[in-house]
C-alpha positions in Angstrom: -90.5 -89.6 163.5 -90.9 -88.1 167.2 -94.0 -89.6 169.4 -95.0 -86.2 169.5 -94.7 -85.6 165.7 -96.6 -89.0 164.7 -99.1 -87.7 167.0 -99.7 -84.4 165.6 -99.7 -86.0 162.2 -102.5 -88.5 163.2 -104.5 -85.5 164.5 -104.0 -83.9 161.2 -104.8 -87.1 159.1 -108.2 -87.5 161.2 -109.3 -83.9 161.3 -108.7 -84.2 157.4 -110.7 -87.4 157.2 -113.7 -85.5 158.8 -113.4 -82.5 156.5 -111.9 -80.3 159.1 -109.6 -78.5 157.4 -108.2 -75.8 159.6 -107.3 -78.1 162.2 -105.7 -80.4 160.0 -103.4 -77.5 158.8 -103.0 -76.5 162.7 -101.7 -80.3 163.3 -99.7 -80.6 160.3 -97.9 -77.2 160.8 -97.0 -78.7 164.5 -95.9 -81.7 163.2 -93.3 -80.1 160.5 -92.3 -77.6 163.2 -91.0 -80.7 164.7 -89.6 -82.6 161.1 -89.3 -79.8 158.7 -87.5 -82.1 155.8 -90.8 -84.6 156.1 -92.0 -85.0 152.4 -95.2 -86.4 153.6 -96.2 -83.2 155.8 -95.6 -80.9 152.9 -97.9 -83.2 150.7 -100.6 -83.1 153.5 -100.4 -79.7 153.6 -100.7 -78.8 150.3 -104.0 -81.4 150.2 -105.2 -78.9 152.7 -104.5 -76.2 150.8 -106.2 -77.6 147.8 -109.4 -78.0 149.7 -109.4 -74.1 150.6 -108.9 -73.1 146.4 -105.3 -71.9 147.7 -103.3 -73.6 144.8 -100.5 -71.2 145.2 -99.7 -72.3 148.4 -100.1 -76.3 147.9 -97.9 -75.6 144.7 -95.1 -74.4 147.1 -95.8 -77.3 149.3 -96.1 -79.9 146.4 -92.3 -78.3 145.0 -91.0 -78.5 148.7 -92.2 -82.5 149.1 -90.0 -82.9 145.1 -87.2 -80.9 146.7 -87.1 -83.3 149.5 -88.2 -86.4 147.8 -87.7 -86.0 143.9 -88.2 -89.7 143.3 -92.0 -89.4 144.8 -94.4 -89.6 142.1 -97.2 -89.0 144.1 -95.9 -85.5 144.9 -95.4 -85.1 141.0 -98.4 -85.8 140.4 -100.1 -83.6 142.8 -98.0 -80.9 141.7 -99.4 -81.4 138.5 -102.8 -80.6 139.9 -101.8 -77.7 141.5 -100.6 -76.1 138.2 -103.9 -77.3 136.0 -105.9 -75.6 138.7 -103.8 -72.5 138.1 -103.8 -73.0 134.0 -100.2 -73.5 134.0 -101.2 -76.6 131.4 -97.4 -77.2 130.1 -95.8 -76.9 133.5 -98.6 -79.5 134.6 -97.7 -81.9 132.3 -94.2 -81.8 132.6 -95.1 -82.6 136.0 -97.1 -85.4 134.8 -94.3 -86.8 132.6 -92.0 -86.7 135.8 -94.5 -89.0 137.8 -95.0 -91.4 135.2 -91.5 -91.6 134.8 -90.8 -92.4 138.7 -94.1 -94.7 138.8 -94.6 -96.3 135.2 -97.9 -97.8 136.7 -99.1 -94.6 137.7 -102.2 -95.3 136.5 -104.3 -91.9 137.7 -101.2 -89.8 136.4 -101.2 -91.6 132.9 -105.3 -90.7 132.4 -104.9 -86.7 133.4 -101.9 -86.7 131.5 -103.9 -87.8 128.4 -106.5 -85.1 129.3 -104.2 -82.7 129.0 -101.8 -83.7 126.1 -105.6 -83.9 124.4 -106.4 -80.2 125.6 -102.8 -79.2 123.9 -103.6 -80.8 120.6 -101.4 -84.2 121.3 -104.3 -86.4 120.7 -101.6 -89.1 119.2 -99.2 -89.1 122.7 -102.5 -88.6 124.9 -104.2 -91.9 123.4 -100.8 -93.7 124.1 -101.2 -92.4 127.9 -104.8 -93.3 127.8 -104.0 -96.9 127.0 -101.6 -97.1 129.4 -103.7 -96.2 132.2 -106.1 -98.7 131.2 -103.6 -101.4 130.9 -102.7 -100.7 134.6 -106.3 -100.4 135.4 -108.2 -102.6 133.0 -111.2 -103.1 135.7 -111.6 -99.3 136.8 -114.6 -97.8 135.1 -113.7 -94.1 134.6 -110.4 -95.4 132.7 -112.6 -97.5 130.4 -114.7 -94.6 129.8 -112.4 -92.1 129.3 -110.8 -94.4 126.5 -114.3 -95.1 125.1 -114.5 -91.7 124.5 -111.5 -90.9 123.2 -111.3 -93.3 120.8 -114.8 -92.6 119.7 -114.3 -89.2 119.4 -111.1 -90.1 117.0 -113.5 -91.5 115.2 -112.3 -95.4 115.9 -116.3 -96.5 117.0 -116.2 -100.2 117.0 -113.3 -100.0 119.7 -114.5 -97.2 121.8 -118.0 -99.0 121.8 -116.1 -101.8 123.2 -114.4 -99.3 125.9 -117.5 -97.9 126.9 -119.8 -101.4 127.2 -116.7 -102.4 129.6 -117.1 -98.9 131.5 -121.4 -99.7 131.9 -120.4 -103.2 132.7 -118.2 -102.2 135.5 -120.3 -99.6 136.8 -123.8 -100.3 135.9 -125.5 -97.3 138.0 -123.5 -94.8 136.7 -125.3 -92.9 134.2 -122.5 -91.1 132.7 -121.2 -94.6 131.6 -124.6 -95.4 129.7 -125.0 -91.8 128.3 -121.2 -92.2 126.7 -122.5 -95.7 125.3 -125.4 -94.3 124.0 -123.8 -91.4 121.8 -121.5 -93.9 120.8 -124.4 -96.2 119.8 -126.1 -93.1 118.1 -122.9 -92.0 116.4 -122.2 -95.5 114.6 -126.4 -95.5 113.5 -127.0 -98.2 116.1 -130.4 -96.8 117.1 -132.1 -99.6 119.1 -129.0 -100.2 121.2 -128.6 -96.4 121.4 -132.2 -95.8 122.8 -131.7 -98.9 125.0 -128.5 -96.9 126.8 -130.4 -93.9 127.1 -133.5 -95.7 128.5 -130.9 -97.5 130.9 -129.5 -93.4 131.6 -133.1 -92.2 131.9 -133.7 -94.9 134.8 -131.0 -93.6 136.9 -131.6 -90.2 136.4 -135.1 -89.9 137.2 -136.5 -86.3 136.5 -133.6 -85.5 134.3 -133.9 -84.5 130.9 -130.6 -85.2 130.0 -130.5 -88.8 128.6 -133.5 -87.6 126.3 -132.0 -84.8 124.9 -128.8 -86.6 124.4 -130.7 -89.3 122.0 -133.0 -86.6 120.2 -130.1 -84.6 119.3 -128.6 -87.8 117.7 -131.7 -88.2 115.9 -132.0 -84.6 114.9 -128.9 -85.2 113.4 -129.6 -88.3 111.7 -132.6 -86.4 110.2 -134.9 -88.3 112.4 -137.1 -85.5 112.8 -140.4 -87.0 114.4 -138.4 -89.7 116.6 -136.0 -86.7 117.8 -139.3 -84.5 118.7 -140.6 -87.5 120.6 -137.2 -87.8 122.8 -137.0 -84.2 123.6 -140.5 -84.4 124.7 -140.4 -87.2 126.8 -137.4 -85.1 128.4 -139.3 -82.4 128.8 -142.3 -84.6 130.7 -139.4 -85.5 132.7 -137.6 -81.9 133.9 -139.9 -79.2 132.1 -138.1 -76.6 132.0 -134.7 -78.4 130.5 -133.4 -75.1 128.5 -131.6 -77.3 125.7 -134.2 -79.2 125.2 -136.2 -76.3 124.9 -134.3 -74.9 122.1 -133.7 -78.0 120.5 -137.5 -78.7 120.2 -138.1 -75.3 119.2 -135.7 -74.9 116.5 -137.0 -78.8 115.2 -140.6 -77.4 115.3 -139.0 -74.2 113.1 -138.3 -76.9 110.4 -141.2 -78.3 110.5 -142.7 -74.7 109.9 -144.8 -74.9 113.2 -144.2 -71.8 114.3 -146.1 -71.3 116.9 -144.9 -74.3 118.6 -141.5 -73.0 117.9 -141.9 -69.7 119.1 -143.9 -71.2 122.3 -140.6 -73.4 122.8 -138.5 -70.3 123.0 -140.7 -68.0 124.9 -140.9 -70.3 127.9 -137.1 -70.5 127.6 -136.7 -66.7 128.0 -139.4 -66.4 130.9 -136.7 -68.8 132.7 -133.7 -67.1 131.1 -134.7 -63.6 130.0 -131.4 -62.7 128.1 -130.4 -66.1 126.8 -129.3 -64.9 123.3 -130.0 -68.1 121.6 -133.7 -68.2 122.7 -134.0 -64.7 121.7 -132.5 -64.8 118.1 -134.8 -68.1 117.7 -137.6 -65.9 118.7 -136.8 -63.6 116.7 -136.5 -65.5 113.6 -139.7 -66.8 114.2 -141.4 -64.1 114.7 -140.1 -63.0 111.2 -141.4 -66.4 109.8 -144.9 -65.5 111.2 -144.7 -62.3 109.1 -144.9 -60.4 112.7 -142.0 -57.9 111.4 -143.0 -55.2 114.1 -142.9 -57.8 117.1 -139.7 -59.3 115.6 -138.2 -55.7 115.2 -138.8 -54.7 118.9 -137.8 -57.8 120.3 -134.4 -58.5 118.0 -133.9 -54.3 119.1 -133.8 -55.1 122.4 -131.7 -58.2 121.6 -128.6 -56.1 120.2 -129.3 -53.5 122.8 -128.5 -56.9 125.8 -126.0 -58.7 123.0 -124.3 -56.4 120.7 -121.5 -59.1 120.2 -123.5 -61.6 119.4 -123.6 -61.9 115.3 -126.2 -64.3 114.9 -128.3 -61.7 116.6 -126.9 -58.6 114.4 -127.3 -60.6 111.6 -130.7 -61.1 112.4 -131.6 -57.7 113.2 -129.5 -56.5 109.8 -131.8 -59.1 107.7 -134.9 -57.2 109.5 -134.1 -53.6 108.8 -132.9 -53.6 105.5 -134.5 -51.1 103.5 -136.9 -53.1 101.3 -138.4 -54.7 104.3 -142.0 -53.5 105.3 -144.0 -54.9 108.0 
């Protein structure tokens, strides 16, 4: 590389590092004019294009980098990210396969390949790549968490929890790690440990209802309705207009036949999101359960007009308008 090319490349790197992507592109293009067969410069220009969400241009540069350096695992990996962004998942998987073939210890490529294979329903092949990523990066929390979540989703709770414990110890300030661990403990019926993990997440997310909502939903699924309601309400004290918590608490109160309290939750959602079909449906059901059929009819009619393809809404409307229904 000539001195002038190196200068332009260095200027491009500096501009990229400070987020000045327009100047980074200009410097890299100047360098490429001097060294048109430089695969690293095509990679750099592809990365600049990705920052501008121009994934087609990024793909073109990454493919050229591969043509110039076919054994570059980095180029194959970056091409896969551009293909993924364009929704070309089979092609992205093929590029990642090439990346890990050229660099078997390329853990991040194994991780992304595992995620894409799972999307395609190839769970066993995906798990193999995820385990290889964990083998190469055993102390990298995102990989440990991904493997733990994967194993729990596949029903292997014991091993999955062990990886999630590892992830939370590697990144004790990461609320996502604690949320995943709390979910896993809940699925295993280990409620005390689930509560502690969710409490840890809530301390890392002050003013956020998500940890309490997740714990509440686990308890709800386990038919522990009073404990679930307490969790939802704690979350709403932290974040008063958390739509998932309001919906869940409303559904729970409906099951407890506390229809006035249930409807208050759904009405609060609709004040925030007037077109929310779930809140609209459940409010209609709540009004029907209170024998407030005229109000339910008016409400559901508006809902059907706004959401004509919502099956639950249409079912409720049909039930309400049967010939033998009287107000």
